[in-house]
N, C-alpha and C positions, 0 to 999 in steps of 0.2 A: 180271275182278274176282272175288276169292275170296268164297265164300258164307259167311255167318256161321253160328256154331253154332246160333243161334236159328232160322235158316232151315232148317238141316239137321234140327233137332228137329221143326220143323213138318212138313217133308216126311215124316219117319219116322212121325209121327202119322197123316198123311193116308194113307200107304201101308198102315199097319196097319188103319185104318178101311176102306180100299178092300177089303182082303182079307176082313175080317169082315162088313162091311155087304153086300157083293156075295154072299158065300157064305151068309149066314144071314138077311139082312134087318135093317132098322134097329131094329125093335121088339125083336128077340130078342137084340140085342147091347148090353151096357151100356157106359158110359163107362169103368168099371173094366176091362172086358175089352180095350178099345182101348188104354188106358194100359199094361196088362200086356203086350200084344203088341208095343207100341212100345218097351217097356223103360224106361218113365218113370213118374213118379208122377202120380196124378190131379191134383194141384195144378199140375204142369207142363203137363198137358194143358189145364187151365182158364186157364193163363197165355196159351196160344196161341189158344184158342177159348172165347168167353164161355159157350157152351152146347152141348149135344149137337146142337141144331138147326143151329148154325153149322158144327159139324163135319160134319154130314150134307151141308150145302150145299157145303162145301169138297170133300168126297168126290166129289160129282157134278161139280163144276167141274174136278176132276182127271181125270175121264173124258171131258170134252167134246172137247178137242183130239185126244186119241188116237183116239177114235171117228171123228171127221171125217177124220183122216189115214188111218185104215184104209179107210173108204169111198172116199176119193180114191185111195188106192193100188190098190184093186180096179178102179176105173174106169180109171185111167191105164195099168195093166198090160194091160188088155183090148185085143183087136184088133177091128176091124170098125166098123160104123156105130153111131150113138148107141143104138139099141135093144139091140144086143149088149153095148155097154159098160155100160149101165145094168143089164142082166141080170147082168153080172159082179159087180156090188155084191151082189146077192142070192146069187149063187153063193159069193162070199167069206164072206158071213154064214153060209151053210149049212155051209161048211167049218169055220168057228169053232164053230158049234153042235154039231158032231159031237164036240167035245172033252168029256171027262167032267166038267170043271169048269164048263162053260157053264151059266149059270142065267138066260138071257134078257137082255133089255134092262134094264140097271140103272136107267135113267131111268123106264121104265114101271113097274117093280117098286116104286120109291120112290113114284111118284105114286099107285099103287094102295094102298100102305100108308098114305099120308097123304090119302086121298080126302076125309076129313072136315075137313081143314085146308087149303083151297085157297090161303091166304095164306102158308103155310109157305115159308121160304127155299129149301128143297130142291125143293118143287113149282115154284117160280118158276125155279130153276136147270134143272129138267127141261124146263119149257116153253121156256126160252130155247134150250136145246140143240136141241130138236125144230124150233124156228123157224130155227136156223142150218143144220140139215140141209136143210130145205125151201128156204131162200134159196140154198144152194149148188147144189141140184138145179135150181132155176129159172135160175140163172146159166148152168149147163151147157146147159140146154135152149135158152135164149135165144141162146146163142153159136152154136147150130146153125141159127138163123134160124126156129125154129118159133114161131108165135104162140100166145098163151095159156100161156106158160111157167110163170107162177105157178100157174095152175089145174092144169096137168100135174104140176108138182112136188108140189102138195098131194095129188093122186091117188096119186102114187108113194109118198109118205110114209104115206098111209092103207093102201096095200097092204103096205108094210114093217111098220108097227106092228101091223096086223091079223095078219100072219104071225108076228111075234114073240109075240103073245098066244096064237095058236093052237098054236104050237110048244110053249109051256109047258104047255098042256092035254094035248096028244097026244104030246109028246116025239118028234116026227117032222119031220125037216128037209124032207120033201117039200112042206110048206106054204110054206116060204120060197122053194123052187125054183119052185113054182107061181105064187107072187106075182111072182117075177122074170119068168116067162113072160108074165104079165098086164101087167106094166110095159112089157116089150118090145113087146107087141102094141099097147098104148096109144100108144106113141111111134111105132111103124111106121104106124099109122093116121093119126096127126097129121101125119106127114111126107108121106103120100100125099095128104091133104087140102090140104096147103100147095102142092103142085105145080100 
């Protein structure tokens, strides 16, 4: 089924927002700047999004599935047992973080910018994404027969998000690599205890 021009315009707006918001942050980017980058009028932008808040939430929603697919791709392409395959997710993130345009986790950056508005739609979208990552990890861990999959998944997410934050401070991918080592050790220990 062919996409409507309205859908294509909406996608173009979200793509422009994605580039600007990720690159500069949401507070530094005006709706006018997004409309200009998308090649539309501000009125057209507001036809598709009631507010900048809705646009920011749509921006994060557009990053949700691609991020999950990237993590899944790193995991699926890896060889070895579960600890090595989980470490591969962190290694994949480290590779991405070496790119000059990498600015950290967009979800964490938005949540930090909006820390004083916990009910903001974008904060909710960020939280929902983090929960999906955690649930996906728990599913993978449970499939390996390890008990406490939910607890282990949460610990891995904490390692990941802590490393994302630390990399922004130090601009050093060694932190995500160390977090990957810690996640692998955590899972190896859990597997030994399960025997």
